[in-house]
C-alpha positions in Angstrom: -17.9 1.6 -1.6 -15.0 -0.9 -1.9 -14.8 -4.0 0.2 -13.0 -3.2 3.4 -9.3 -3.9 3.1 -7.0 -3.1 5.9 -3.7 -1.3 5.1 -0.8 -0.5 7.3 0.7 2.8 6.2 4.4 3.1 7.3 5.3 6.6 6.1 7.9 9.1 7.1 8.0 11.1 3.9 4.3 11.8 2.9 1.7 13.6 4.9 0.1 10.8 6.8 -3.1 12.7 7.5 -3.8 13.5 3.8 -2.9 10.0 2.6 -4.9 8.3 5.3 -7.9 10.5 4.7 -7.9 9.8 1.0 -7.6 6.0 1.5 -10.4 6.0 4.2 -12.7 7.9 2.0 -12.3 5.2 -0.6 -13.3 2.5 1.8 -9.9 1.3 3.2 -9.3 0.8 6.9 -5.9 2.4 7.5 -3.6 1.8 10.4 -0.6 4.2 10.5 2.9 4.0 11.8 5.3 6.9 11.9 8.4 4.7 12.0 9.4 1.3 10.7 9.9 0.1 14.2 6.3 1.0 15.1 5.0 -0.5 11.9 6.8 -3.8 12.4 5.5 -4.0 15.9 1.9 -3.4 14.7 2.3 -6.1 12.0 3.2 -8.7 14.7 -0.2 -8.3 16.3 -2.6 -7.2 13.5 -3.8 -8.8 10.3 -3.5 -6.5 7.3 -4.1 -7.0 3.5 -1.2 -4.8 2.5 1.6 -2.6 3.8 2.2 0.8 2.1 5.8 1.6 2.8 7.9 4.6 2.3 10.8 3.4 0.0 13.2 5.9 1.5 12.0 5.1 5.0 14.1 6.7 7.7 17.8 7.3 8.2 18.4 4.1 10.2 16.5 1.7 7.9 15.9 2.0 4.2 12.7 0.8 2.6 14.3 -2.4 1.3 15.4 -3.5 4.7 12.0 -2.8 6.2 10.3 -4.6 3.3 12.5 -7.6 3.9 11.5 -7.7 7.6 7.8 -7.3 6.7 8.1 -10.2 4.2 9.8 -12.3 6.8 7.1 -11.6 9.4 4.2 -12.1 7.1 5.1 -13.7 3.7 1.5 -13.3 2.3 1.0 -9.6 2.9 1.3 -7.4 -0.1 4.0 -4.8 0.1 3.6 -1.6 -1.9 6.4 1.0 -1.8 6.3 4.7 -2.4 9.2 6.7 -3.7 10.8 8.2 -6.7 14.1 6.4 -6.9 14.0 3.1 -5.2 17.0 0.7 -4.8 17.2 -2.3 -7.1 16.7 -4.6 -4.1 13.2 -3.1 -3.6 12.2 -4.5 -7.0 12.5 -8.0 -5.6 10.8 -7.3 -2.3 7.8 -5.2 -3.2 4.6 -6.2 -5.0 4.1 -2.7 -6.5 5.3 0.8 -6.5 3.6 4.2 -6.2 5.4 7.4 -7.2 5.2 9.6 -4.1 5.0 12.7 -6.3 1.3 11.8 -6.9 -1.1 13.7 -4.8 -2.6 11.8 -1.9 -6.1 11.7 -3.5 -4.6 9.5 -6.3 -3.3 6.9 -3.9 -6.6 4.9 -3.6 -7.0 4.5 -7.4 -3.3 3.5 -7.8 -3.6 1.2 -4.8 -6.7 -0.4 -6.2 -5.0 -1.1 -9.5 -1.9 -2.6 -7.9 -3.9 -4.8 -5.6 -6.2 -6.0 -8.4 -3.2 -6.8 -10.6 -1.5 -8.7 -7.7 -4.8 -10.6 -7.1 -4.9 -11.6 -10.8 -1.3 -12.7 -10.8 -1.8 -15.0 -7.8 -4.9 -16.5 -9.4 -3.1 -17.4 -12.6 
């Protein structure tokens, strides 16, 4: 089992239940928010290792604007975005990307890789 990492999953596009279940079965503690507003509010009061954010987000806020607010609130949190076609601005705000066409059971493996790569980059 992996060391417990806490993730905040801000998703409006993927099946939260399937994604959360797959991540929890891989040893992650997963908090969920069904909207960016709810996610940003949770981030104010909780400590998380990473935020997994829907790059498309919702109609009122795109993933880039949510990522910018997450980064402003907590500069050290890792931001991982899901999506298929993300705006260029997202490249500067997110630490990694996961194609949301992957099945939810692949998310833990992809997330592990991105978090390990990010850890090595910060250590260098």
